[in-house]
N, CA, C and O of each residue as an XYZ file, in Angstrom:
700
protein
N     -83.503     17.131    -49.518
C     -82.562     17.409    -49.987
C     -82.640     19.063    -50.095
O     -83.776     19.400    -50.430
N     -81.748     20.184    -49.905
C     -82.135     21.589    -50.117
C     -82.087     22.266    -51.096
O     -80.895     22.186    -51.393
N     -82.674     23.055    -52.015
C     -82.598     23.813    -52.751
C     -81.469     24.394    -53.369
O     -80.690     24.978    -52.615
N     -81.182     24.358    -54.705
C     -79.804     24.092    -54.789
C     -80.646     25.872    -56.035
O     -81.483     26.249    -56.854
N     -80.188     26.012    -55.691
C     -79.201     28.368    -56.102
C     -78.203     28.185    -57.137
O     -77.205     27.502    -57.368
N     -78.850     29.017    -57.614
C     -78.150     29.022    -59.353
C     -78.432     30.640    -59.855
O     -79.550     31.124    -59.677
N     -77.299     31.462    -60.515
C     -77.257     32.824    -60.840
C     -78.502     32.916    -61.442
O     -78.904     31.979    -62.133
N     -79.331     34.159    -61.236
C     -80.124     34.525    -62.064
C     -81.403     34.094    -61.137
O     -82.344     34.888    -61.176
N     -81.587     32.722    -60.155
C     -82.385     32.571    -59.859
C     -82.843     33.406    -58.929
O     -82.053     33.873    -58.109
N     -84.636     33.840    -58.892
C     -85.289     34.272    -57.971
C     -84.827     33.763    -56.472
O     -84.247     34.097    -55.439
N     -85.190     33.213    -56.821
C     -85.824     32.564    -55.137
C     -83.761     32.671    -54.276
O     -82.759     33.045    -54.886
N     -83.825     32.255    -52.985
C     -82.955     32.470    -51.798
C     -82.121     31.261    -52.032
O     -82.779     30.224    -51.953
N     -80.561     31.062    -52.361
C     -80.312     29.783    -51.685
C     -80.454     28.850    -50.037
O     -80.292     29.599    -49.074
N     -80.622     27.942    -49.816
C     -80.704     27.892    -48.947
C     -79.331     27.934    -47.962
O     -78.259     27.358    -48.145
N     -79.642     28.601    -47.125
C     -79.084     29.277    -45.842
C     -77.624     27.774    -45.133
O     -76.670     28.088    -44.422
N     -77.821     26.773    -45.459
C     -77.216     26.127    -44.057
C     -75.988     25.610    -46.375
O     -74.884     25.080    -46.502
N     -76.739     26.002    -47.261
C     -75.575     25.011    -48.298
C     -75.070     27.027    -48.426
O     -73.882     27.318    -48.567
N     -75.874     27.852    -48.367
C     -74.665     29.033    -48.642
C     -73.557     29.458    -47.603
O     -72.720     30.352    -47.733
N     -73.856     28.149    -45.974
C     -72.580     28.685    -45.039
C     -72.004     28.141    -45.539
O     -71.018     28.635    -46.086
N     -72.310     26.759    -45.635
C     -70.962     26.165    -46.633
C     -70.349     26.463    -47.190
O     -69.220     26.659    -46.739
N     -70.611     26.704    -48.504
C     -69.754     27.933    -49.827
C     -68.839     28.441    -48.558
O     -67.721     28.111    -48.162
N     -69.904     29.479    -48.057
C     -68.145     30.074    -47.498
C     -67.033     29.861    -46.441
O     -66.039     30.502    -46.098
N     -67.727     28.465    -45.995
C     -66.588     27.584    -44.968
C     -65.679     27.169    -46.457
O     -64.470     26.987    -46.306
N     -66.004     27.089    -47.238
C     -65.201     26.689    -47.973
C     -64.399     27.077    -48.956
O     -63.528     26.354    -49.438
N     -64.698     28.513    -49.397
C     -63.877     29.646    -49.858
C     -62.845     29.722    -49.209
O     -61.665     29.518    -49.494
N     -63.855     30.324    -47.451
C     -62.534     30.627    -46.259
C     -61.412     29.551    -46.512
O     -60.217     29.843    -46.563
N     -61.762     28.663    -46.620
C     -61.046     27.471    -46.607
C     -59.985     26.848    -47.092
O     -59.226     25.901    -46.891
N     -60.288     28.024    -48.041
C     -59.327     27.720    -49.413
C     -59.023     28.857    -49.112
O     -57.933     28.396    -48.773
N     -58.944     29.690    -48.946
C     -57.914     31.191    -48.844
C     -57.106     30.949    -48.374
O     -56.026     31.007    -48.962
N     -57.229     30.405    -46.593
C     -56.432     30.002    -45.661
C     -55.412     29.022    -46.086
O     -54.345     29.019    -45.472
N     -55.617     28.102    -47.157
C     -55.185     26.925    -47.960
C     -53.655     28.076    -48.777
O     -52.542     28.559    -48.563
N     -54.261     28.000    -49.318
C     -53.674     29.039    -50.723
C     -52.543     29.892    -49.897
O     -51.376     29.528    -50.039
N     -52.825     31.010    -49.041
C     -52.463     31.864    -48.025
C     -51.509     31.233    -47.147
O     -50.501     31.918    -46.971
N     -51.534     30.042    -46.501
C     -50.354     28.968    -46.008
C     -49.670     28.509    -46.873
O     -48.601     28.035    -46.488
N     -50.006     28.446    -48.517
C     -48.813     28.042    -49.132
C     -48.444     29.295    -49.640
O     -48.914     29.159    -50.769
N     -48.214     29.815    -49.639
C     -48.133     31.550    -50.324
C     -46.880     32.087    -49.119
O     -45.702     32.427    -49.227
N     -47.861     31.947    -47.937
C     -46.131     32.007    -46.884
C     -44.970     31.315    -46.894
O     -43.841     31.803    -46.856
N     -45.312     29.982    -46.953
C     -44.792     28.738    -47.469
C     -43.348     29.383    -48.542
O     -42.163     29.638    -48.329
N     -44.178     29.435    -49.614
C     -43.410     29.780    -50.666
C     -42.729     30.713    -50.807
O     -41.617     30.564    -51.312
N     -43.164     31.921    -50.420
C     -42.472     32.889    -49.661
C     -40.944     32.685    -48.278
O     -39.919     33.363    -48.345
N     -41.203     31.646    -47.201
C     -39.992     31.610    -46.743
C     -38.660     30.895    -47.432
O     -37.480     31.196    -47.606
N     -39.665     29.607    -47.765
C     -38.665     29.058    -48.587
C     -38.013     30.208    -49.875
O     -36.784     30.270    -49.826
N     -38.387     30.722    -50.517
C     -37.847     31.731    -51.494
C     -36.660     32.456    -51.030
O     -35.579     32.653    -51.585
N     -37.409     33.037    -49.137
C     -36.218     33.632    -48.386
C     -34.960     32.649    -48.057
O     -33.854     33.190    -48.069
N     -35.010     31.542    -47.823
C     -33.577     30.870    -47.845
C     -32.996     30.730    -48.840
O     -31.774     30.871    -48.845
N     -33.798     30.359    -50.167
C     -32.851     29.732    -51.186
C     -32.220     30.868    -51.722
O     -31.184     30.783    -52.381
N     -33.000     32.313    -51.383
C     -32.252     33.487    -52.585
C     -31.592     34.230    -52.134
O     -31.049     35.102    -52.813
N     -31.385     34.076    -50.441
C     -30.032     35.132    -49.599
C     -28.862     35.149    -50.365
O     -28.076     36.096    -50.370
N     -28.730     34.106    -51.019
C     -27.266     34.340    -51.160
C     -27.738     34.889    -53.133
O     -26.812     35.564    -53.583
N     -28.390     34.779    -53.718
C     -28.433     35.620    -54.737
C     -28.912     37.397    -54.349
O     -28.430     38.464    -54.730
N     -29.498     37.230    -53.884
C     -29.998     38.685    -52.777
C     -28.686     39.604    -52.441
O     -28.423     40.793    -52.623
N     -27.802     38.208    -51.717
C     -26.038     39.159    -51.702
C     -25.530     39.616    -53.176
O     -24.588     40.401    -53.275
N     -26.070     39.190    -54.105
C     -24.929     38.548    -55.054
C     -25.476     40.287    -55.713
O     -24.759     41.283    -55.815
N     -26.989     40.148    -56.077
C     -27.270     41.218    -56.662
C     -27.662     42.164    -55.636
O     -28.740     42.746    -55.750
N     -26.856     42.392    -54.590
C     -26.792     43.979    -53.554
C     -24.871     43.863    -54.423
O     -24.748     44.703    -55.314
N     -24.272     43.444    -54.318
C     -23.027     43.340    -54.415
C     -22.904     44.223    -56.227
O     -22.073     44.947    -56.774
N     -24.105     43.688    -56.571
C     -23.737     43.852    -58.259
C     -24.410     45.495    -58.497
O     -24.398     46.218    -59.493
N     -24.998     45.706    -57.074
C     -26.214     47.109    -57.046
C     -25.059     47.665    -57.096
O     -24.567     48.236    -58.068
N     -24.494     47.478    -55.810
C     -23.048     48.597    -55.259
C     -22.083     48.898    -56.385
O     -21.431     49.899    -56.088
N     -21.739     48.395    -57.597
C     -20.900     47.969    -58.148
C     -21.380     48.809    -59.695
O     -20.608     49.401    -60.450
N     -22.521     48.681    -59.825
C     -23.647     49.481    -60.614
C     -23.400     51.179    -60.194
O     -22.680     52.107    -60.562
N     -24.249     50.980    -59.409
C     -24.005     53.131    -58.117
C     -22.121     53.066    -58.791
O     -21.938     53.969    -59.607
N     -20.980     52.266    -58.572
C     -19.821     53.198    -58.365
C     -19.561     53.584    -59.628
O     -19.295     54.725    -60.003
N     -19.677     52.216    -60.530
C     -19.562     52.981    -62.097
C     -20.091     54.455    -62.382
O     -19.527     55.497    -62.717
N     -21.547     54.073    -62.082
C     -22.925     55.446    -62.097
C     -22.539     56.360    -61.545
O     -22.904     57.458    -61.966
N     -21.879     56.309    -60.684
C     -20.392     57.695    -60.169
C     -19.946     58.181    -60.554
O     -19.941     59.412    -60.544
N     -19.054     57.140    -61.348
C     -18.068     57.616    -61.766
C     -18.035     57.736    -63.193
O     -16.977     58.047    -63.740
N     -19.118     57.516    -63.885
C     -19.761     57.903    -65.059
C     -20.392     59.270    -65.237
O     -20.544     59.902    -66.283
N     -20.717     59.584    -64.036
C     -21.685     60.834    -63.611
C     -19.853     61.845    -63.499
O     -20.006     62.736    -64.334
N     -18.795     61.973    -63.048
C     -17.942     62.577    -62.148
C     -17.487     62.739    -64.508
O     -17.632     63.732    -65.221
N     -16.973     61.308    -64.907
C     -16.074     61.890    -66.063
C     -17.367     62.568    -67.378
O     -16.880     63.209    -68.310
N     -18.640     62.408    -67.355
C     -19.553     63.277    -68.131
C     -19.262     64.921    -67.773
O     -19.298     65.932    -68.474
N     -18.924     64.661    -66.187
C     -19.434     66.059    -65.807
C     -18.111     66.978    -66.254
O     -18.226     68.140    -66.646
N     -16.674     66.184    -66.119
C     -15.320     67.052    -66.322
C     -15.669     67.338    -68.005
O     -16.152     68.418    -68.347
N     -15.492     66.693    -68.598
C     -15.835     66.629    -70.352
C     -17.235     67.859    -70.834
O     -17.772     68.362    -71.821
N     -17.279     67.845    -69.447
C     -18.648     68.971    -70.302
C     -17.895     70.015    -70.001
O     -17.678     70.976    -70.740
N     -17.167     69.711    -68.065
C     -15.844     71.829    -68.154
C     -15.104     71.499    -69.035
O     -14.445     72.489    -69.353
N     -14.767     70.426    -69.770
C     -13.976     70.907    -70.735
C     -13.946     71.205    -71.989
O     -13.038     71.506    -72.764
N     -15.718     71.009    -72.136
C     -16.144     71.716    -73.431
C     -16.488     73.274    -73.165
O     -16.531     74.122    -74.057
N     -16.693     73.480    -71.975
C     -16.891     74.895    -71.852
C     -15.804     75.677    -71.617
O     -15.637     76.817    -72.049
N     -14.897     74.905    -70.768
C     -13.861     75.852    -71.282
C     -13.110     75.914    -72.588
O     -12.101     76.620    -72.597
N     -13.577     75.047    -74.100
C     -12.593     75.070    -74.948
C     -13.849     75.950    -75.513
O     -13.402     77.096    -75.538
N     -15.223     75.984    -75.988
C     -15.930     77.208    -76.012
C     -15.634     78.714    -75.396
O     -16.023     79.773    -75.890
N     -15.003     78.579    -74.432
C     -14.226     79.491    -73.646
C     -13.504     80.419    -74.459
O     -13.656     81.571    -74.866
N     -12.581     79.408    -74.558
C     -10.782     79.746    -75.518
C     -11.540     79.958    -76.749
O     -11.265     80.950    -77.423
N     -12.716     78.932    -77.240
C     -12.586     80.055    -78.773
C     -13.894     81.251    -78.804
O     -14.087     81.941    -79.805
N     -14.441     81.325    -77.991
C     -14.233     82.909    -78.015
C     -13.541     84.200    -77.722
O     -13.754     85.392    -77.943
N     -12.166     83.115    -76.842
C     -11.550     84.038    -76.389
C     -10.137     84.643    -77.691
O      -9.372     85.601    -77.797
N     -10.506     83.216    -78.556
C      -9.316     83.425    -79.715
C      -9.823     84.774    -80.839
O      -9.189     85.782    -81.150
N     -11.389     84.262    -81.332
C     -12.234     84.606    -81.726
C     -11.937     85.751    -81.271
O     -10.909     86.123    -81.836
N     -12.458     86.824    -80.233
C     -11.570     88.104    -80.490
C     -10.814     88.813    -80.082
O     -10.802     90.031    -79.906
N      -9.980     87.852    -79.874
C      -8.098     88.221    -79.819
C      -8.347     88.426    -81.378
O      -8.570     89.592    -81.704
N      -8.344     87.525    -82.335
C      -8.263     87.868    -83.533
C      -9.054     88.918    -84.123
O      -9.257     88.456    -85.246
N      -9.518     89.820    -84.088
C     -10.053     91.459    -84.317
C      -9.029     91.952    -83.292
O      -8.829     93.133    -83.576
N      -8.430     91.674    -82.441
C      -7.357     93.432    -82.041
C      -5.891     92.170    -82.580
O      -4.952     92.834    -82.142
N      -5.360     91.164    -83.068
C      -4.834     90.948    -84.182
C      -5.153     91.518    -84.670
O      -5.211     92.481    -83.905
N      -5.539     91.848    -85.622
C      -5.713     92.585    -87.355
C      -5.687     93.510    -87.054
O      -5.171     94.280    -87.865
N      -6.372     94.353    -85.255
C      -6.359     95.775    -84.960
C      -4.114     95.729    -85.619
O      -3.651     95.982    -86.731
N      -3.549     95.401    -84.613
C      -2.129     95.005    -84.680
C      -1.580     95.587    -85.359
O      -0.955     96.644    -85.268
N      -1.915     94.471    -86.619
C      -1.535     94.610    -87.875
C      -1.717     95.829    -88.333
O      -0.823     96.427    -88.932
N      -2.786     96.292    -88.126
C      -2.990     97.662    -88.766
C      -2.721     99.227    -88.495
O      -3.186    100.243    -89.012
N      -1.764     99.000    -87.456
C      -1.287    100.071    -85.974
C      -0.332    100.803    -86.764
O       0.309    100.136    -87.576
N      -0.081    102.182    -86.683
C       0.569    102.851    -87.481
C       1.540    102.898    -86.363
O       2.458    102.114    -86.604
N       1.674    103.427    -85.390
C       2.715    103.310    -83.943
C       2.377    101.541    -83.424
O       1.502    100.827    -82.934
N       4.123    101.514    -84.082
C       4.954    100.081    -83.815
C       4.602     99.519    -81.753
O       4.556     98.450    -81.146
N       4.434    101.062    -81.376
C       4.344    100.496    -79.764
C       3.545    100.491    -79.093
O       3.589    100.282    -77.881
N       2.154    100.848    -80.108
C       0.886    100.504    -80.137
C       0.318     99.314    -80.493
O      -0.757     98.835    -80.133
N       1.242     98.836    -81.320
C       0.901     97.539    -81.849
C       1.227     96.282    -80.972
O       0.635     95.275    -80.584
N       2.343     96.791    -80.868
C       2.851     95.614    -79.096
C       2.133     95.723    -77.766
O       2.109     94.852    -76.896
N       1.611     96.788    -77.732
C       0.657     96.807    -76.565
C      -1.340     96.440    -77.518
O      -2.510     96.393    -77.139
N      -0.679     96.302    -78.643
C      -2.079     95.795    -79.332
C      -2.378     93.998    -79.049
O      -3.382     93.360    -78.731
N      -1.142     93.676    -79.311
C      -0.876     92.177    -79.737
C      -0.691     91.465    -78.628
O      -0.911     90.254    -78.580
N       0.053     92.698    -76.888
C       0.121     91.695    -76.293
C      -1.703     91.486    -75.564
O      -2.254     90.556    -74.976
N      -2.182     92.940    -76.012
C      -3.589     92.465    -74.755
C      -4.214     91.043    -75.730
O      -4.831     90.157    -75.139
N      -3.996     90.965    -77.107
C      -4.692     89.836    -77.790
C      -4.533     88.756    -77.958
O      -5.155     88.134    -78.819
N      -3.132     87.917    -76.723
C      -2.401     87.008    -76.075
C      -2.655     87.015    -74.876
O      -2.134     86.059    -74.301
N      -3.361     87.822    -74.088
C      -3.867     87.074    -73.135
C      -5.670     86.922    -73.394
O      -6.429     86.570    -72.491
N      -6.027     87.193    -74.506
C      -7.508     86.013    -74.138
C      -7.295     85.358    -75.257
O      -8.347     85.204    -75.877
N      -6.017     84.735    -75.977
C      -5.576     83.991    -76.613
C      -4.016     83.314    -76.625
O      -3.321     83.220    -77.637
N      -3.683     82.926    -75.450
C      -2.534     83.003    -75.896
C      -1.736     82.006    -76.381
O      -0.521     81.984    -76.187
N      -2.510     80.942    -77.177
C      -1.976     79.885    -77.834
C      -1.937     79.517    -79.341
O      -1.726     78.580    -80.110
N      -2.382     81.273    -79.272
C      -1.906     81.520    -81.271
C      -1.003     81.699    -81.554
O      -0.498     82.756    -81.173
N      -0.237     80.802    -82.384
C       1.594     80.724    -82.705
C       1.573     81.515    -83.259
O       2.649     82.088    -83.087
N       0.511     82.455    -84.462
C       0.642     83.091    -85.398
C       0.341     84.810    -84.213
O       0.774     85.633    -85.020
N       0.193     85.104    -83.783
C       0.476     86.169    -82.920
C       1.830     85.803    -82.441
O       2.767     86.527    -82.778
N       2.076     84.614    -81.586
C       3.061     84.993    -81.128
C       4.395     85.565    -81.962
O       5.207     86.436    -81.650
N       4.296     84.776    -83.074
C       5.868     85.035    -84.319
C       5.636     86.886    -84.919
O       6.556     87.680    -84.723
N       4.251     87.370    -85.665
C       4.037     88.266    -85.929
C       4.666     89.436    -84.898
O       5.262     90.357    -85.458
N       4.567     89.470    -83.283
C       5.085     89.453    -81.982
C       6.574     89.726    -82.505
O       6.756     90.729    -83.194
N       7.428     89.052    -82.268
C       8.057     88.084    -82.272
C       8.727     88.937    -83.728
O       9.932     89.186    -83.763
N       7.846     89.316    -84.828
C       8.928     90.021    -86.036
C       8.427     91.303    -85.628
O       9.042     92.201    -86.204
N       7.154     91.901    -84.510
C       7.767     93.128    -84.829
C       8.747     93.908    -83.783
O       9.073     95.090    -83.889
N       9.294     92.692    -82.385
C      10.304     93.173    -81.920
C      11.615     93.000    -82.749
O      12.668     93.552    -82.428
N      11.503     92.366    -83.606
C      13.023     93.139    -84.158
C      12.697     93.209    -84.994
O      13.274     92.497    -85.816
N      11.645     94.003    -85.469
C      11.800     95.440    -86.418
C      11.738     96.838    -85.451
O      11.680     98.016    -85.805
N      11.772     96.252    -84.109
C      12.364     97.797    -83.115
C      13.284     97.629    -82.633
O      13.853     98.448    -81.912
N      13.746     96.308    -82.958
C      15.386     96.184    -82.511
C      15.736     95.507    -81.149
O      16.800     95.510    -80.529
N      14.525     94.919    -80.857
C      13.846     94.348    -79.118
C      14.447     92.520    -79.447
O      13.809     91.512    -79.146
N      15.821     92.560    -80.131
C      15.845     90.953    -80.392
C      15.637     89.833    -79.510
O      15.342     88.697    -79.884
N      15.854     90.321    -77.963
C      15.585     89.389    -76.417
C      14.074     88.993    -76.874
O      13.795     88.026    -77.582
N      13.354     89.730    -76.446
C      11.550     89.772    -76.574
C      11.859     88.792    -77.666
O      12.144     87.600    -77.554
N      11.777     89.335    -78.460
C      11.762     88.146    -80.295
C      12.438     87.356    -79.941
O      13.120     87.066    -80.925
N      12.596     87.036    -79.501
C      13.456     85.068    -79.241
C      12.046     84.350    -78.922
O      11.299     83.465    -79.338
N      12.233     85.722    -77.483
C      10.764     84.815    -76.843
C       9.550     84.294    -77.671
O       8.924     83.242    -77.798
N       9.532     85.939    -78.319
C       8.017     85.176    -79.116
C       7.853     84.498    -80.295
O       6.749     84.311    -80.806
N       9.235     83.993    -80.906
C       9.602     82.916    -81.950
C       9.607     81.568    -81.013
O       9.321     80.494    -81.542
N       9.991     81.644    -79.369
C      10.337     80.108    -79.085
C       9.081     79.881    -78.119
O       9.115     78.872    -77.415
N       8.075     80.656    -78.032
C       6.658     80.293    -78.215
C       5.610     80.091    -79.161
O       4.420     79.899    -78.908
N       6.283     80.164    -80.509
C       5.481     80.042    -81.718
C       5.922     78.593    -81.682
O       5.071     77.792    -82.067
N       7.081     78.108    -81.297
C       7.601     76.962    -82.387
C       7.062     76.609    -81.598
O       6.203     75.859    -82.060
N       6.934     76.713    -79.691
C       6.511     75.421    -79.082
C       5.071     74.996    -78.967
O       4.547     73.948    -78.589
N       4.654     76.005    -79.358
C       2.908     76.349    -79.962
C       2.987     75.242    -80.795
O       2.406     74.196    -80.508
N       3.798     75.405    -82.019
C       3.636     74.637    -83.456
C       5.082     74.180    -84.187
O       5.756     74.712    -85.069
N       5.239     72.980    -83.428
C       6.749     72.810    -84.123
C       6.885     72.772    -85.333
O       8.037     72.819    -85.763
N       6.077     72.701    -86.015
C       6.048     72.861    -87.386
C       5.929     74.506    -88.270
O       5.881     74.793    -89.466
N       5.917     75.208    -87.189
C       5.487     76.493    -87.694
C       7.027     77.227    -88.573
O       7.702     78.083    -88.001
N       7.324     76.798    -89.762
C       8.504     76.874    -90.298
C       8.931     78.466    -90.707
O      10.089     78.756    -91.005
N       7.906     79.381    -90.679
C       8.628     80.696    -90.730
C       8.983     80.811    -89.309
O      10.039     81.339    -88.960
N       8.336     80.449    -88.683
C       8.841     81.026    -86.922
C       9.642     80.396    -86.677
O      10.436     80.912    -85.890
N      10.033     78.698    -87.218
C      11.414     78.544    -86.772
C      12.653     79.391    -87.937
O      13.791     79.102    -87.567
N      12.654     79.871    -88.586
C      13.093     80.753    -89.184
C      14.059     81.846    -88.749
O      15.244     82.172    -88.829
N      12.051     82.503    -87.882
C      13.228     83.588    -87.555
C      13.087     83.727    -86.180
O      12.868     84.818    -85.655
N      13.233     82.383    -85.390
C      14.123     81.946    -84.282
C      15.179     82.502    -84.805
O      15.660     83.594    -84.504
N      15.759     81.312    -86.053
C      17.519     80.882    -86.607
C      18.124     82.666    -86.558
O      19.257     82.987    -86.200
N      17.155     83.523    -86.965
C      17.332     84.595    -87.557
C      17.517     85.199    -86.256
O      18.684     85.150    -85.868
N      16.711     85.742    -85.488
C      16.644     86.358    -84.168
C      17.826     86.018    -83.396
O      18.247     86.949    -82.710
N      18.458     84.951    -83.331
C      19.553     84.134    -83.066
C      21.088     84.684    -83.426
O      21.999     85.185    -82.767
N      20.845     84.254    -85.099
C      22.015     84.341    -85.517
C      22.758     86.034    -85.616
O      23.932     86.288    -85.883
N      21.478     87.167    -85.260
C      21.340     88.621    -85.015
C      22.281     89.033    -83.788
O      23.027     90.012    -83.787
N      22.100     88.018    -82.630
C      22.226     88.142    -80.858
C      23.849     87.694    -81.406
O      24.715     88.436    -80.944
N      24.286     86.742    -82.191
C      25.387     86.227    -82.529
C      26.207     86.795    -82.652
O      27.235     86.657    -81.991
N      25.974     87.904    -83.834
C      26.639     88.801    -84.239
C      27.002     90.116    -84.040
O      27.883     90.761    -84.608
N      25.941     90.570    -82.848
C      26.011     91.493    -81.687
C      26.847     91.318    -80.988
O      27.610     92.244    -80.712
N      26.978     90.261    -80.536
C      28.395     89.800    -79.479
C      29.026     89.737    -79.934
O      29.753     89.421    -78.993
N      30.205     89.724    -81.411
C      30.958     89.601    -82.084
C      32.081     91.093    -82.158
O      33.044     91.103    -82.926
C-alpha cells in the first residue's frame, strides 16, 4: 500500500496517489461545470417569459422616468421664470415709487409705463396709472388701466370704484 501524504509532512506523496487525486479533482470540476451549464440552460428556458416581462417593465419605467425628467425640467423653468418675474417686479416697485414722487405728471405716466413693462401683473400700479390718467383728463386710457387692474385682481375694490367713476364721467360727457 502506498504511503499516505498529509499536510505538513516532510515526505512527498506517492505519484500515483497524487495523480489519482488530480483526476478526481478534475472529474469533480467537470461534473460541477456540466451541472451549472444544465442549470443555466434550464433557467433560460423557464425564465424567457420572465425576461420579456422584465424588459417590458424596464421600458415602462424608462418612459416614466423620461416623463418625470421632462416635468421636472418644466417645473424648474417655471421656477426660474417666477424668480425672474419677482426680481423684475422688485425693480419695478422702485420705478413706481419714483412715479409717485414725480412732480411732472407726464413724466410720472412714462415712469409708470416703464415699470409696467417690467411687472405687467401689478394691479396696484395699473390702478395708480389709471388715477393719474384721470387727473390728466385722459379718461379712455384711465378706463383701460382700471380694467386691467380689475382683470388682474377681481377683488380690488378701489380699482372697481375708479372704473365705475371713470365710466360715469364719460357718460356725463356724452350727454
